[in-house]
Steps between C-alpha positions, in 0.01 A plus 500: 500500500328217692769279646443150637494450871822353620513309823864559615464331842313189402765253604702722736531347855370743753819617673645828622828453328617822321583360156258359243653247252356446154595195292363524143525326166301489181571376151376788290582667168751773586690584186564846642677365811800724430278806520322383809822440692609859578152617592456197732835550664435872553155433644639249755801700598298809560297307763779316673408168359777241473534161341542357146253501218587322169342620175505308177297490178317207662402673830601604847638320800646611839458592864508846654439649852407839636253676718131391452425827328795460265425146405118578458605782270722273291223247468272778368772611245558137380138391475307821417765737372489640148855383400414128539132553394361200688755250358591379857152459623446153638868458593587253767561723806583410859535744792689430823670709758848550649631641824800654320560620145585164327685657203807713472415703184261533209563334166286473191672274251438416138547137405403275204285289734330571835606141609785349304448157351634560142231290343298694241264218475387581858253780456252546779309751289413218256475185727525442869423224738191469718490732794423340835374718787686463830190356658490217254876430493507247780248280329692498179852429632381213711385310194714202410481567127646851531870578478589796717801713397660796679619734220721711737875479539676276753572771756133599507382139531743449792302743716160334444287321246176303467485137617574247225637763273782414258803727524667560157815629683542784251731794549299725273167476316658441156618159626126403544495394130771248556316357798185453294697323231671260733240438774151554359333312221168609336414135418534405870433817702146573381425755779768738631446758769754778555551787743741786558530807735240729344378322192701658214751217447213258484334701221812456289559137617145391429507654160826329424368159615195539274729584209688170567185288480392463857128452519386647831711762680382677819656782693432664835333838440683779685768257597624400847448848625128505429475142649668609824275799520159336457542133606478453876824375649336194648389395147830584332704250301790748476795413731748766598529865381472660154810689371427856388740718299540784745657565845223318681656184344198274575135505608270246667135434539298821489794662321674582831870565474697170533805393700741456204792744456748540208865415493669826391785307335303270267142636533366156583203503744570364838288300744549500873697180455730662259566781741578251774766322286872540589551620143277805552651841566264794482550699180805290402424134430243222530471122444421565133819697418743383765765397242501822311783710644466784246138559598595491867764769468269737319217426737717560805596842377135582417397390844766718661376805311144421591597473865686834486203666328253374757719629776500845327122476459541524119377286216745271326302391186218623274350836430547619858870433481534670161311808637730522806811450279382788279428723800854427644651573153309833481619593854860431409467706183349781703780494758762486226342800322481695827861423568603610153308826543671566840839431353432732205382793715732435800 
């Protein structure tokens, strides 16, 4: 079979870091998502790939990491394999790298939507806004007749966003519909430009705005990640860092790992200023959850266990921790069985 040539390093920064990260999404017809799930999970687990992939009848979305050989093999399986039969060709894919494995385990989840908006009228397969290449984005958002909207959630916007962008202050994407109803008007806002992390939320958001009567809707192709990758830093209109949903927490220009960390109590991303606050205690609390005693108690115990595990040189979370726990359990069973045999024959 003649397979298309797939460039799996086209946008990967040239680094020597050991892990390759793939972020992917595509709206595609996948009525057999439930059949794809176990095969995809088995393929990834067999190659040590970790991360989360979401499958739905409307497509695929997620981010995974592994060795370069493993991620390249996964790309081949997704884009040229027999099971998907070319349905994911042309997917929006971004590669980056990481110094450490950014995920704890591998998950392939089935969901009704690959990005949850709960608006059936928003169907990117039928209508979507105008894609704007990263190189053309600055010119668009500097126009006075364009309303610029960040479609991400408040904690993401807090780490970084484009100059002049409106912040809907949403806690989850489903709230975006309420923001549109109360803050945007198709009779007034003739041109609306939107952006998100990798582009997927804007596909849904632009489709939704068009269904609500907005005339011209634009969205950044490839999202902030693509913009940070290809637009020179000296020309950038993006201020701060871009939140990513893995243990890297954030990336900056050139997709290098950022400075942000996560609060282990409330999972809010933290800037250097947050970590300098008197309300910050590593692994226990931060300025965003300082008043939540229940979270602090649980986080303090988790931090204690992580510190003890680190002192033992053992993993505390994820697949490595599960493997070590299973090994310890097997050793205990073996010792108990040996003791039982000795007692029986002694």
